[in-house]
C-alpha positions in Angstrom: 0.0 -0.2 0.3 1.3 3.5 -0.9 2.1 5.6 2.0 0.1 8.3 2.6 0.1 12.0 0.8 3.5 13.4 2.6 3.1 16.9 4.7 5.9 19.4 4.4 6.5 23.5 4.0 7.0 25.4 0.9 7.7 28.9 1.8 6.6 30.8 -1.2 5.0 34.0 0.6 6.4 37.6 0.1 7.5 39.7 2.7 10.4 39.3 5.3 12.0 36.1 4.6 12.7 34.0 7.6 16.2 33.5 9.1 18.4 30.3 8.6 18.5 29.8 12.0 14.4 30.2 12.3 14.3 27.4 9.3 16.1 24.9 11.2 14.7 25.2 14.2 11.5 24.8 12.4 12.6 21.6 10.9 14.1 20.9 14.3 10.5 21.3 15.9 8.4 20.2 13.2 9.9 16.4 11.9 9.2 14.9 14.9 5.6 15.8 14.2 5.5 14.8 10.9 7.7 17.1 8.0 8.5 15.4 5.8 9.8 17.8 3.2 10.7 21.5 2.8 10.9 23.8 -0.5 12.8 27.0 -0.1 11.2 29.4 -2.5 10.5 32.9 -0.6 9.6 35.6 -3.2 12.3 38.3 -1.4 15.1 35.9 -2.8 15.7 37.6 -6.3 18.4 34.8 -7.1 15.1 32.8 -7.6 13.1 35.1 -9.2 14.1 37.9 -11.8 18.0 37.2 -11.1 17.5 34.2 -11.3 20.4 33.8 -14.1 22.8 34.7 -11.2 24.4 32.4 -9.0 23.8 33.0 -5.0 26.7 35.4 -3.5 28.9 32.6 -1.4 27.5 33.6 1.7 23.7 32.8 0.6 24.7 29.8 -1.6 26.5 28.4 2.2 23.7 29.2 4.0 21.2 27.2 1.6 24.0 24.4 1.8 24.4 24.2 5.4 20.4 24.2 5.8 19.9 21.4 2.8 22.9 19.3 5.0 20.8 20.3 8.6 17.5 18.8 6.7 19.3 15.7 5.5 20.2 15.0 9.2 16.7 15.3 10.1 15.1 12.7 7.5 13.4 15.7 5.9 13.9 16.0 2.1 14.8 19.8 1.4 14.0 21.4 -2.5 14.5 24.9 -4.2 11.3 26.7 -5.9 12.7 28.3 -8.4 10.8 31.0 -11.0 12.8 31.6 -14.1 11.3 35.0 -14.8 9.2 34.9 -18.0 11.7 32.3 -19.6 8.8 31.2 -21.5 8.6 34.3 -23.5 12.1 33.4 -25.3 13.8 29.9 -24.5 16.1 30.6 -26.3 20.2 29.1 -26.8 21.4 31.9 -23.9 18.5 31.3 -21.9 19.2 27.5 -22.3 22.8 28.0 -21.3 21.7 30.3 -18.3 19.3 27.8 -17.2 21.7 25.1 -17.3 24.3 26.6 -15.1 21.7 27.6 -12.8 20.6 24.1 -12.4 24.2 22.9 -11.7 24.5 25.8 -9.2 21.4 24.7 -7.2 22.4 20.9 -7.3 25.8 21.8 -5.5 24.2 23.0 -2.4 22.3 19.5 -2.1 18.9 19.9 -3.1 16.5 16.8 -3.4 13.7 18.6 -5.1 13.4 21.3 -7.4 10.2 23.4 -8.1 10.1 25.2 -11.5 7.3 27.8 -10.6 5.9 29.5 -13.3 3.8 31.6 -10.8 2.8 35.3 -10.7 3.7 35.9 -14.5 1.4 36.8 -17.3 -0.1 34.1 -19.0 -2.2 35.2 -22.0 0.3 34.2 -24.3 -0.2 31.5 -27.4 1.0 27.9 -27.0 1.7 28.8 -23.0 1.3 25.4 -21.9 3.7 24.0 -24.8 6.2 26.2 -24.0 5.6 25.4 -20.0 5.8 21.9 -21.0 8.9 21.7 -23.0 11.3 23.8 -20.1 10.2 21.3 -17.9 11.5 18.4 -20.1 14.2 20.4 -20.8 15.0 20.5 -17.3 14.1 16.8 -16.2 16.3 15.6 -18.8 19.1 17.8 -17.1 18.7 17.4 -13.2 19.4 14.6 -10.8 17.0 15.9 -8.2 14.8 13.4 -7.0 11.5 14.8 -7.4 10.6 17.8 -9.9 7.5 19.9 -9.3 5.6 22.3 -11.8 3.8 25.2 -10.7 1.8 26.9 -13.7 1.0 30.3 -14.3 -2.7 29.4 -13.3 -2.7 27.5 -10.5 -6.0 27.5 -9.3 -9.7 28.0 -10.2 -9.7 31.5 -8.8 -10.6 34.6 -11.6 -8.1 36.8 -10.0 -5.4 35.0 -11.5 -7.0 35.9 -14.7 -7.4 39.6 -13.6 -4.0 40.1 -12.6 -2.0 37.6 -15.3 -4.5 37.8 -18.5 -7.1 35.6 -19.5 -6.1 32.1 -19.1 -5.7 30.0 -22.6 -8.6 28.0 -23.2 -7.7 24.2 -21.8 -4.4 25.1 -20.2 -4.8 22.8 -17.2 -5.9 20.0 -19.4 -3.2 20.5 -21.8 -0.6 20.6 -19.3 -1.7 17.5 -17.6 -1.5 15.7 -21.2 1.7 16.9 -22.5 3.4 16.7 -19.0 5.6 13.5 -17.7 3.8 11.4 -15.5 6.7 11.5 -13.1 6.4 15.2 -12.9 4.4 17.2 -10.4 2.0 19.6 -10.8 1.3 22.4 -7.4 -2.5 23.1 -7.0 -3.9 25.9 -4.4 -7.5 24.6 -4.9 -10.6 26.4 -5.5 -8.9 29.8 -5.0 -5.6 31.4 -4.2 -6.4 31.0 -0.7 -8.6 28.2 -0.6 -10.6 28.2 2.6 -11.5 24.6 2.4 -10.9 21.3 0.1 -13.3 19.1 -1.0 -12.9 15.3 -2.6 -15.0 15.7 -5.5 -12.9 19.3 -6.5 -9.7 17.5 -6.1 -10.8 14.3 -8.1 -11.9 16.8 -10.6 -8.7 18.5 -11.0 -6.8 15.1 -10.7 -8.2 14.3 -13.7 -7.7 17.3 -15.6 -3.8 16.9 -14.6 -4.0 13.0 -14.9 -2.4 12.8 -11.6 -2.8 14.0 -8.2 -1.8 17.5 -7.3 0.5 18.6 -4.8 -1.5 20.9 -3.2 -0.1 24.1 -2.3 -2.0 25.4 0.9 -2.0 28.8 1.2 -2.9 29.0 4.9 -1.4 30.2 7.3 0.2 32.3 5.0 -0.6 36.0 5.9 1.6 38.0 3.2 0.4 41.4 1.4 -1.4 44.7 2.6 -4.7 42.6 2.9 -3.7 39.5 5.1 -0.6 40.8 6.7 -2.4 42.8 9.9 -3.7 39.5 10.7 -2.4 36.5 12.7 -3.3 33.3 11.2 -3.1 30.8 13.9 -6.1 29.3 14.2 -6.3 25.2 13.6 -7.4 24.1 9.9 -10.4 23.6 9.3 -11.7 22.3 5.3 -8.8 19.8 5.2 -10.4 16.8 6.0 -8.6 13.3 5.9 -10.3 12.2 3.0 -8.8 14.3 0.5 -5.8 13.0 1.6 -5.9 10.1 -1.1 -6.5 12.5 -3.4 -3.2 14.1 -3.3 0.8 13.5 -4.3 1.7 15.7 -1.5 0.2 18.3 0.6 2.8 21.5 1.0 1.7 24.0 3.9 2.9 27.6 2.7 3.3 29.1 6.6 2.9 32.9 7.9 5.5 35.3 8.0 6.0 34.4 11.6 8.0 30.8 11.7 7.3 29.8 15.3 3.5 30.8 15.4 2.8 29.1 12.0 3.7 25.8 13.8 0.4 26.0 15.6 -2.3 25.7 12.3 0.9 22.9 11.0 0.3 20.6 14.2 -3.3 20.9 13.7 -3.3 19.4 10.0 -1.2 16.8 11.2 -3.9 16.4 13.8 -6.7 16.4 11.3 -5.6 14.1 9.1 -4.9 11.6 11.8 -8.4 11.8 13.6 -10.2 11.8 10.7 -13.9 12.5 11.7 -12.8 12.7 14.9 -11.1 15.8 14.4 -12.5 19.1 16.4 -10.4 22.2 15.3 -10.6 24.4 18.8 -9.6 21.2 20.9 -6.6 20.9 18.5 -5.8 24.8 18.3 -5.4 24.2 22.3 -3.2 21.5 22.2 -1.1 22.8 19.1 -0.6 26.4 21.0 0.4 24.9 24.2 2.7 22.7 22.3 4.4 25.6 20.6 4.5 28.1 23.2 3.8 26.2 26.7 1.1 26.5 29.0 1.3 29.7 30.0 1.8 31.9 27.1 -0.8 29.4 25.3 -3.5 29.8 27.7 -3.1 33.1 27.3 -3.3 33.6 23.5 -6.2 31.1 23.4 -8.5 33.6 25.4 -7.1 36.4 22.6 -7.7 34.4 19.4 -10.2 36.6 18.0 -8.3 39.7 18.6 -4.7 38.5 17.4 -6.4 36.4 14.0 -9.8 38.5 13.2 -9.4 41.6 14.3 -6.1 42.7 13.1 -3.9 45.4 13.7 -6.1 48.2 12.1 -9.0 47.4 14.7 -7.4 46.8 17.9 -7.1 50.4 19.2 -6.1 51.0 22.8 -6.3 47.1 23.3 -2.8 46.8 21.2 -0.8 48.3 23.9 -2.6 46.2 26.6 -1.2 42.9 24.6 1.8 44.1 23.9 2.7 44.6 27.5 1.4 41.5 28.3 3.2 39.5 25.9 6.8 41.4 25.9 6.8 40.2 29.8 7.4 36.7 28.2 11.1 35.4 27.0 9.7 33.2 24.4 10.0 33.7 20.4 6.2 33.1 19.8 5.4 36.1 22.4 7.9 38.3 20.6 6.6 37.5 17.3 3.2 38.4 18.9 5.0 41.8 20.2 6.7 42.4 16.8 3.2 42.1 14.7 1.9 44.2 17.3 4.4 47.0 16.2 4.3 46.6 12.7 6.9 44.6 12.0 5.6 42.6 9.0 3.0 45.2 7.6 3.3 45.0 4.1 2.4 47.5 1.2 1.8 46.8 -2.5 4.7 48.0 -3.5 6.6 45.3 -1.2 5.4 42.7 -3.5 7.0 43.7 -6.7 10.3 42.7 -5.3 12.5 40.0 -6.5 
């Protein structure tokens, strides 16, 4: 019997990237709870996006290599998500040479998995699917990674993608599924870019179109961008029932800008899959918050959940000052993340999403 779809992390957020120490701590904390893979792909890393033709500077390359080694020692598969910006507009000889050099550079850092991410780029182009398939197949013939996963330009049913990147070509999803080699994975975020829930019916339909089970790119609890950064999405998951897992190749969680607090939803996802119909989201939150923050801070966060998760910074008023005083009294990285959030550290503007 095939093992259940693995659960992991994909750093796919905009905004301030985590530190390498925070990443290492994340792997060490979550691996015993079921973390099986980790893909590094923050939008702020320009050397994976608009400056993809350049190798990472030596210090950054060493940090990636050190983290890859930490993942290996921890039994977690490490990968990188490369967004060769608009490469499909002209995949000429020079572009191929640059891409080949980039692949060698990334593999020298110790990656086991590679994501080729065509997300957040213009897509209303003739032959889009065919060109992207050609590029991914070209990469597959030249890489030694154990797992190759593609993210298309239209990675959700969400019409907001068409508004932002042009109307998707007719039959795009079906063309990708029919043309892409079956061993290559395909990312999918669901009915929306930030999906509230996933149903077996939806995932089965998408799986039929793709001719393979999708690799779920779950945009919860990510809180980047001007609309979401004023909130701490720490509630336990809902709408991720155990029944969807057989319809997935893997489940990749895009975390929040706050690495420690991101652990709470992640632990609840593991519990949802483990408990099936017995899953209770508030009980899961109480257990996960205690495991991440310790009983004292967790009890306070449980009381303040609506303020932190639902009200948001702009609606706290004078309450923010009182909250800050309470959490500043704790010497704990999770409490410091709450204090920093209250201080506006992670508040984002639209301009901040254009870098990289």
